[in-house]
N, C-alpha and C positions, 0 to 999 in steps of 0.2 A: 304610627299613622294608619297602618292597615286595620288594626284593631279598632281604632276610632271610627272607621268607615263602616264597620259592621252594623246590622240592624240591632237595635237596643235590646231585642229579646236574646240575642246570641253574644253579644260582646261582653268582655269582662267588666266588672263593676268598679273596681279599685286596683290601685298599685301599691304594694308593700315594698318599702325600700329598706333592705337589710344589708346595705353595702358599707364600706368604710366611708368616713365623714365627707371626704372631698366630692363624693358623687351624689350626696343627698340633694344639693341645689339643682343641678341640671336635670336630674331625673324627676324631682318634684315638679319643677317648672314645666317640663315637657308634658308630664301627666296632667297637670292642671289646665294647661292650654288646650289640651285635647279632650277635656270634659270628664276626666276621671277623678274621683276621690282618692285620698292618699293616706296611707299609714307609714309613718317614717321613725326610724330608730333615732335615738338621741346621741350627742347634741344635734340640734336641727341642721346646722351648717358649719362651714369653716370660719365664718365671721359674721358680724352683726349686719353688715349691708346685705348679705345673701339672705339672712333670716327676715329682714325687713321686706325684702323683695317677695319672699314666699308668702308672708303675711298679707301683703297687699294683692298679690295674685289671687290668694284664697278669697279675699273679700270681693274682688271684681269678677271671679268666676262663679261664685255661688256654690262652689264644692266644699266638702267637708275635710278636715285634716285632723289626724290623731297622731300625737307624738308618744312614742311608747316609753314613757316613764312608768314602768310596770309596777313599781313599788306601791303606787297609789291604789293598785287593784287589790291589795290585801284587805281582808275583812277588818282586822284590828287597826290598820292604818285609817280606814274609813270610820271606824269607831273613835279613834283618837281625834280626828277632824270634828265629828259630831260632838264629842265631849267639850272641846274647846269652844266651838260655836254656841253651845248651850250656856256658856258662862259659868259652869261649875267650878272651873279652876281660877275664875276671876281674871282680871287683867293680866295678859302675858308679860312677864318680866324678863325671862331668861330662856334661851333655846341652845341646846348643846347637841350637835350632831357629828357623828363620826363614821368613817368608812375605812377601816384598815384592811389591806390585802397584803399578801407576801409574794405573789407569783412572779413579780418583776424584780426580786432582790438581787438577781444576777442578770447579766446582759443577754437574756433569752433571745432577743432579737437578732443576735449575731449568729444564732444556730439555724436561722431560716424559719422558725416557728411563726406561722402565718399571723396569728392574732397579735403577738408582740411585735412583729415587724411593721404592721400599718399603725397600731396604736402608739408607737414611739416615733413616727415619721411625720415631721411637720407638714410636708406636702399632702399627706392623706389624712392626718388626724386634726391638724389646725395648730394654733399657737399654744395650746396647753396639752400636756400629757395626762398625767393622773387627775388633774383638776377637770379636764374636759371629758375624761371617761367616766369617773366616779364622783368627782366633786360636784358635777352638775346634778347628779341624783340627790346629793345631800341639799344643795340649794333648793331644788324644786320641791323635795319632801317637806323641808322645814316651812317653806311658803304655803304649801298645800295644807298642811295640818293646822298651822296657826292662823292662816288667812291674812298674815301680814307680809308685807313686801320689804326685802332688804333694800335700803336706800343708800348706804355707804358701806365700804369694807376697807380692811387693811390686811394685805396678804403677804406671806413669807413663802416663797416656792424655792425648792431645793432639788437638784439633780445629783443624787448620791452615786449612781452607777457610772463609772468612768466611760466616756465615749457616748453616752446617751444624749440625744439632741433635746429632749423635752424634760420637764419636771417629773419626778416620780414620787414626791412627798410635798405636802402643803398644809399650812396652817393659816386660817383666816379669822379675823375678828369681824363681827357683823354688827351693824346697827340697822334696826327695823324701824319703819315708819310707826310713829306713835310712842317710841321710846324703849322698846324692848332691846336686849342686847343679846348676842349670841357668839358662839364659837364653833367653827367648822374645821374639822381634821379629815383629811383624806391622804391615804398612803398606799403605794403598792410595793414597798420595800420593807414592810413590817413583817419580818420573818415568822413563819408559822401560821400567820393569820389567814383565813379563808375568805369569807365575805361578811365581815363583822359590821355591817350597817346598823347603826343604833341611834335613836332619837329620843331625847329627853326635853320635855317642856315644863316650865315651872311658872305658875300664875301666882296671884295674890293668896289663893285659898287652897291650892293643891298642885300637884305635878303628875306627869305621866312618863312612862318608859316603855319603848318598844324596840325589839331586837329582831332583825331579819332572820337570824339563825335559829330563833324560837318564835316564829311569827303568830302562832296561835294564841300567845299570851300578851295582854296589856296590863302593866302594873300601874295602879293608881296609888299615889302617895298623898297623905292628908296630915295636917299638924296635930290632930287631936285623936287619932285612932290608928290602928295598924294599917299597913299597906293592904290593898286588895288586888285580886287578880281577876281580870275579865277574860273569858275564853271565848274563842270563835265559835259561834252557834249558841251561845249562852242566852238565858232568858231575859236578861236585862240589856242585851245589845240594841243598838239604834237600828232603825229601819234600813239606813245605808249599809251598816255591817251585815245585817241579815241578808240583804239583797246580793251581797258579795260572797256570801257563804254557799259553798257547793256541796259540802259533805257533812254528815252527822258529826256531833261533838266527839272529840277524841281522835278523829282521822286527820292526819296532817295535811294542811293545804298550804301550797308554797308558790315557788317562782312560776311555774307553768300556769297555775290556776290564776295567778294575779294578771298575767299576759292575757289569759282567756277572758277575764272580766273586762279588760279594755276593749278587746276585739268584739265582745258581745254587745257592750254598749255602743260601739261605733256602728256595728251591723244594724242595731235597733234604730239608731239615728238615721241611717241611710233608709231604712224601711219606712220611718215616719215621713220623711221628706217625699219618698216615692208615693205615699198615700195623700200627700198635700197636708199633712198635720205638722204642727209645730214641734220642733225637737226640744224636749223638756230637759234642759241641762241641769236642773235640780235633782233629776233622777239618773239621767244618762251621763255618767261621770267618766270623762277620759281627757287627758292633756291635749291641748290644741296648739295651733300656731303661736298663740299668745305666750304659752309657756315656753315655746322655742325661742321667741324673742327674749324673754326674761333670761333664759339660760345663756344666750349669747352675750346679753348685757353684763351678766355675772362674770362670764369668762374673760371678757375684754376688760373689765374692772380689776379682776383679779391679776391678770398679766400686767396691766398699767400700774397698779399699785405695788406689785413686787419689784418691777423694774425701777421705780421712782422711790421705793422705800417710804410710802406714805399712804394716806387714805385716798380712796377713789370713790366717786359718786357713780351710781348705776344709771342716772338719768343724764347728767351733763358730761360724763367721762372726764371730769376734772380730777386732777390728783393734787392733794395737799401734802407736801413734804412733812415727814415726821420730825420731831424734835430730835436733834442730834443724829440725823440721817448720815450714813456712811457710804451711800451708793447702792448698787443693785442688791436685791435680796437673793438673786440666784447665785448659786455656787458652781 
């Protein structure tokens, strides 16, 4: 309140929320109510109702909201998005996305480790563990690059570590609007894995392959010629990829630079609004409250599907029992 009462030239411009999930909603709502723009970590909230409340408050307040799905800031991810949008791959048929980690293969939360403690706690993390932490990145990245929305899914969630309250491994079948199909795998008990986020997209005429652990390369696959590799900063990159490139070719660009690209575009959007100019979302590229709502729809559908052992819709939240269902998919 005190900061909101300051003269505009002296008061802060935005609130960055980098807390555990259960604090995202109250902090974001308080900031928006007092006229501050918001940058928030993902997933946006504990549940869909909170996400919808933030979305509506953003709309009524006229503030700007950025959700830090930072993988969208990588140059080769933006190149992949441009490639799909150009039609060179043809109609998208198949999406395969995975994110294996191994850091929670043992019950690390029992040792008092801060990150493990809150990420495995339903009161602070929400209804999903691994899926809420990294599965949401997979879902958002798949929709971002393909331009397609998941409209139904079938999920299998497992808690392998005894005594853990939330899932630590999950596998999801995806149905995209328009007919494409997908597979999403996220795990935090895959021993020896670090941050193995990988996206593969296959269309009628070609495919692409991007790995977060080697982010400067985008592999393109064709039916009639050898695979080709596009590199960050290369001469054939799209304008979107070039704009996200910060260093000369051959110098690694990674996790921090991807975050910086989101923060830069958000800052430029704030500056455009200050000058009374329209915010060009075709150029200034950052996830928003709408991505947050999509993410919470995804998580609620995943949990509902796993519990009912059937398909769940992201829009109606209906669950269709699977043939031969034997009960909960949780162990």
